[in-house]
N, C-alpha and C positions, 0 to 999 in steps of 0.2 A: 343184253348188250352193255358193255362197259361204257359209261359216260366219260368223255374226254373234256367236258366243260370244267373250267377252273373256278370261275367266279359266278356267284348268283347275286345279281344286283337288282335294286329297285329304284324307282324314280322318287324324287324328294316329296312328291305328292302322296307317296305311299307310307310316309312316316305315320305311325299309329296316332290316332286321335285320342286314345284313352290308355291309361295305365291299368294294370290288372291287380285287384285286391284279393289275395289268396284267402283272406278271412271268410269270403263267401263260400269257400269250398273246403276249408280245413276246420276240423272240430277242435277249437281251442277254448277252454273255459274263459269266460270274460274276466275273471280275476287274474288270469295269466297274461292277458293282453294289456290290462291297465297296470299302473305302477303302485307298489307299496310306498308309503311316504317315508322319508328319512327317519332315522332313529331319533333325531333331534329337530326341532323347529328352528334352530339357530345354527345354520352352517357357518363355516369359517368367516365369510365376508358379509354376514348378515342374511336376512331371509332371502331365499332363492326366488327370484322373480320368475313368472311363467316365461318360458323361452320360445315355445313353438307357436306360431300364429294359429289361431283357432281354425281358420279356413284350410290350413294345411293339415292340422291335426285330425279334424273330423273325418276326412277321407281315408285316413290310415287306420282308424279304429272301428269304423263302421263295417257293415256287412254287404255294402254294394259291391257287386262283382267288378264293375269298371268305374273308374274315376276319370273324368274328362281332363285332358291336358290343356291348361290355359293357352289361348291362341298365341300370346306373346312368347311363351316357352316353346311351343311347337315350331313357331317361326324361327327361333334361334336354333332348335334341333336341326332344322332343314339346311343349315349351313354346312353340315357334314353327315347328317343322317339321311337315309338309312346307311348303316355300315355294311361292309361286304361279308357275305358268307363264302368261304373258300374251301374247295375240295383239295385236300393235301395229297395230290397224286404222287409227288416226289417222295414224300414221307412214306406213303404206302409202299412204293417200289423199294425204298431203302430198307424197309422192315420186312419185305417179302411177305406181306400179310394179305389175306383175302378181305380184310376189313375195309370198309369205306370210311375214311376219316374226313370230317368237316370241322372247320373252326370259324367262329364268329370273331371278327377283328375289331376291337374297340379303341385301338390306338391312333386312329386316323383323324384326330381333332387336335386343336392347338395345345390342349393340356396333356395329350399323350395317353389318356386312359379313360375308362368308363365313368370316372368320377364326375365329369362335367354334366352328365345326365341329371344328377340330383343337385349339383351346385347351381345350375341355372334356375331350376325350379325353386330351390330354397331362396335364392337371392330375390326372385320375383315376389314370393310371398312375404318375405321380410320387408322389402321395400314398400309393398302395398300396406303393410301394417304400421308403417311409420318409423321403423327401425332405421338408425343412422350408422351404426357401427356393429359389425359382426366379428366375433372372435371364434377361434376353433383350435383344436389340437390335430396334428397330423403325424403319421408315422414316417413312411418313406417320402412323403411330400406330394404324392399324387393328388390327394384330397386338397391339401393346401394350395397347390397350383391351380386346381380347377376352381376352388372357391374364390381365390384372388381374382381370377379372370371374370367370374360371374359378378362379383361385387363391383369390379371396375366397369363392367358393361352397364350396370344400373345405377352407379353413383353411390355405392356404399363404402365406408371405410372398412378395412379388414386387418385384423391382427392374428397371426398364426404362431402358435407354440409348437415347434417342431421337435420331435424326439431327438435328444442330444446325439445319440450314436448315429442316427440318420443324417442329422445336420452336418456331421463331420464326413460321413460317407458319400453324401450326395449334394455337394455344394451347388451344382447347377440347378437343382430344383429350388433352392433358396433364391438364386438369381432370377429364375423364372417368376417366382412370387413377387419379388421386389420390382421387377420390370412392370408388373401390373399394379404397383402401388401399395402392396401389402407390407406391413411391418412383420418381420420374421424373428422369433426369439427362440434360442436353443433351450430346451426343457429337460430337466428342471432348471429354473432360472432364479435370479435374485429379484425378479419383478413382482412376485406374489409371495404371500405368507406361506402358502403350501410349498412353493419351490424353495424358499429360504430354509424352511424346516428340513426338507429332504436333503438339501446340500449340506446343512450343518451336520446331519447324521451320517451322510455318505457323500463326501466331496466329489468322488469319481462316479457318481450315479449315472448310468448310461441312459436312463429315461425309459419311458413306456408311453403308449397312447393313453393309458389310464392317468398317468401323471400329467401329460400335456393337456388332457381334457380338464383335469382339476384346476390347472392354472388358467386355462381359458375361461372356465366357468367363473372363477373368482374375478378375473380381470374384466369380464363383461359387466360386472356390477359397479365398476369404477369409471366407466366411460359414458358419455351422454347417449341416451337411447340405445344402449348396447345390449346385444343378445348373443347367446352362444349357439353355434350351429354344429351339427355332427355329421360326419361323412359316411357312417355305416351303422348298422345295428338297429336303429329305430325303424318303426313300421313305415314311416313316410319315406325314408331313404330307400328301403327295399321296394316300396311301391313305385317310386320314380324310375328305378333301374329296370323294371319289367318291360320297358320299351325295347330292351335288348332281345328278350325272349319272344315278344310279340312279333318283331321283325323276323327272327330266326324261324318261327313257325311258318311264315309265308315263304321263306326262302327254302326251307326243307321240302315244302310242298312243291315248289318249282323244281327241285331236284328229284322229285318223285320218290322220296324216302322219308321214313320217320326213325329217329334214333333209338337204338337199343340201350344206349347209355348216354347220359348228359353229365358233363364234368366241368367243374369250375373250382378255382382256388378259394380258400376260406380264411378270411380275417375275422371280421365281425359278421359278414354275411351278404353285403350288398352285391358283390360280383356273382356269388353263387345264386342268390335269389333272383337277380336280374335275368339270368338265363334259364334257371331251372323252374321257377314258379309257373310260368305259362305252360311249360311242358307237363308239369304236374296236373294242371287243369285238363289238358288234352288227354293225358293218360287216364284220368278218371272218366272222361267222356267216352273214349274209344275202347277202354279196357286193355290198352297196350301194356306190355310187361317192362316198360322202360325203367331203367335204374337211374337214380339221381345220386351223384357221387361228389362229395365235398372233399377237397384236398388241403391239408394243413401241414405246417412244419413240425417236425419232431421237437423243435425248440419251444413250441407253444401249442400243445395238443389239447385244446379245450374240449373238443368233441370226443376224441378217442381216449382221453384220460381224465377229463374233467368231471364235475358233478353237476347234476341238474338241481339247481337251488336258487333261492332269492339272493341277489347280490347287487352291489353298486356298480355303476358304469365308470366311476373315477376313483382314484386312490384315496381322496379325502373324505369320501362318503357324503358328499354334498348332494349328489343326484338321488332322486327316488330310486328304490330298488326295482329290479325287474327279474322275472324268473327265466333263467338261462343256464346253458351248460357253461361252466366257469372254472377257471383255475384259481379264482380268488382275486378280488380287486387290488390286493397288494402284490400280486405276482408280477415280477419283472423278467421278461424272457431274455435269453442271451441275445447278443447283438448280431443276429443273422441279417443278411443283406435284403431279405424279403421283409422290409420294415413294415409294410402294410398288413402283414399277417401276424404281428406280434401282440395283438389285442388279447386280453385275458378271457374274454367271454364271447359267446355266439349270440346272435340276434334272437330275441324271444320266439319269433315265428319260425326261424330255422331250428331252434332248439326243440320246439314243439313237434315239428316234422320229424326230427331225429328221435325224439323220445317215443314217438308212436311207431317207429320202425319203418317210416315211409321214405327214408333216404339212407345213404351210407356215408361213411367217412373213412379216410385213410391218411396216414401221416408219413412224410419222407424226410430224410436227412438232407442237409444243404448240398453236399457233394453230388449226390444222385440227381438232385433237382437241376444243378448247373450243368451236369453232364447232359441231361435231357434238353435243357435250353440251348446248349451249344450245338447239339445234334440237330435240333429243329432249325436253328439259324443256318446251318450248313446245307440242309435239304430244302427248306422253304424260303431261304434268304430273308428271314424276318427274325430280328433279335427280340425275344420276348422279355418283358420285365421279370425280375426274379419271382414276383408273386405269380405271374402267369405261367412261369416255367414249372410250377407245381402241377398245374393242370396238364401241361405238356407231358410231364413224367407219367401221370396216371393214364393219359391217352395212349402213350407208347406201350405201357404195360398191358392195357386192354387189347391193343393191336397184336402184341406178341402172343398173348393168350389165344386170340382168335386164330393166329397162325398155327399154334400148337394143336388147337381143337379143330382146325380146318373149317372154321365158322365165318361166314361172310357178314359179321355183325356191322352195324352202322354206329359210328362213334361221333359225338358232337362235343366240342369243348370250347371254352371261351379264352381267347387271348385278350385279357382285359386291358393291356397296355403294352407299349413298346419299351425296349430296354436301352434306348440310345442315351439315356441319362444315367444308366447303370453300368456303363462299360468298365468302370474301375473295378466293379465286382467281377465281371467276366475276365478282366486282366488278372485278378488274383486267382481265378479258377485256372486260367491258362498257365500261370506260373506255379501251380500246385500249392498255393498258400491258403486255400479255403479249409476251414475246419467244420466238422459236424458238431452240433450243439444239442444233444438230446438231454432233456431235464430228467432228473431222477424222481422215483416215486416218493422219496423222502422230501424233496423240495416241494413237490406238489402237495403232499400231505400237510406240510408246514403252512403253506399258503392257504389251503382249504380250511385249516383250523381257525383262521381269522374271519371266516364267513360271518356275516351279521345274522342276528335272529330277526326275521321279519315281524313287523307289527301286524298281528292277526286282523285288527280292525282295518288298518291301511291296506293290507293285501286284498281284502275282500270288498273294499269300497269301490 
């Protein structure tokens, strides 16, 4: 019998008490989890101070399957979590598909995206460790918005370097950050040595998350008790985001189904990991044939066209290297509106999963993504962020394939944020002014040619 139920909700007391650590169930060499040291001990702004509080770091590199969520963080989660799981009946009808389509909606909090899950956790740990000022880089501004709110909540100063092209495209995200007391700087900027050098070489530089991170790292060393925080890619960020998938597991059980495919957009990996990692665990436990699919833009195809190699997380080479699928830390993606997906590399844990053939990846052009986002908005009455629209596109393709195969598959995807601060991009779509930005093999090869040689001692330490 077809279910007509639309929402699968839980009480705030059902917010998970633990995050899930995939290292307990994923065969990753310890050398690939830890970092190779930088090629030099003298980064641009002096010796790089440890940035991640040990209490947060330990849980993300150990092999304990579950890490307890601090009571203060869980209490903050309960102001909007659990988030709804929604059966997309109208989308199913519009596509005339036998597939059952579900989506987890992460946009129903003050920041408008899933990023608040990690921002609150990180602000908690940084505050407890005595940090007074947190700096960060942000792409489309979702992470910067979330971190500014989290810092304001616990009394930390916050400085955000926002990718220049997104700073121009999404002014209201800047306003949201500033409302919460953050200083927001378009990157590359004249504030740091790294920024000044890039602007001198390329005054019209559109920026990238790698550049913004380099500036934030440098700036953190110039302020009192300053530390750099990152919104994706690192193990601890992926760990924090698994609260999404842990809830979704309970909600899918309430729906009486288990997904055949789990889909999420892919920047550095926090959104994908947050939904997919807990389903990977249950797939192992049950033997289900569930596919895990990451969706990236053709403008920044680190999984589908990148290389699995040691690389830096920022353009200046200040950070220790990690092993990841990368387009090269000097790669600057075209200025597509899904600014949160323009990062050059994939998280080491996601990269390991992909390298082992335990997940899939697909890339789409910007026009197709916005067409899917607009179709979703008209059927489900929810405007997805451009990043989330990538997952929408993949889910629609899966549903169409199910229709052609007459297969009642179960599809689950993540709407990681709403698009109400991205309406200028949808305006361009409606006016027919959006362009596709696929990068050439030659551009990728040139960027990959600049990959560093990892220090063999540092890589194994």
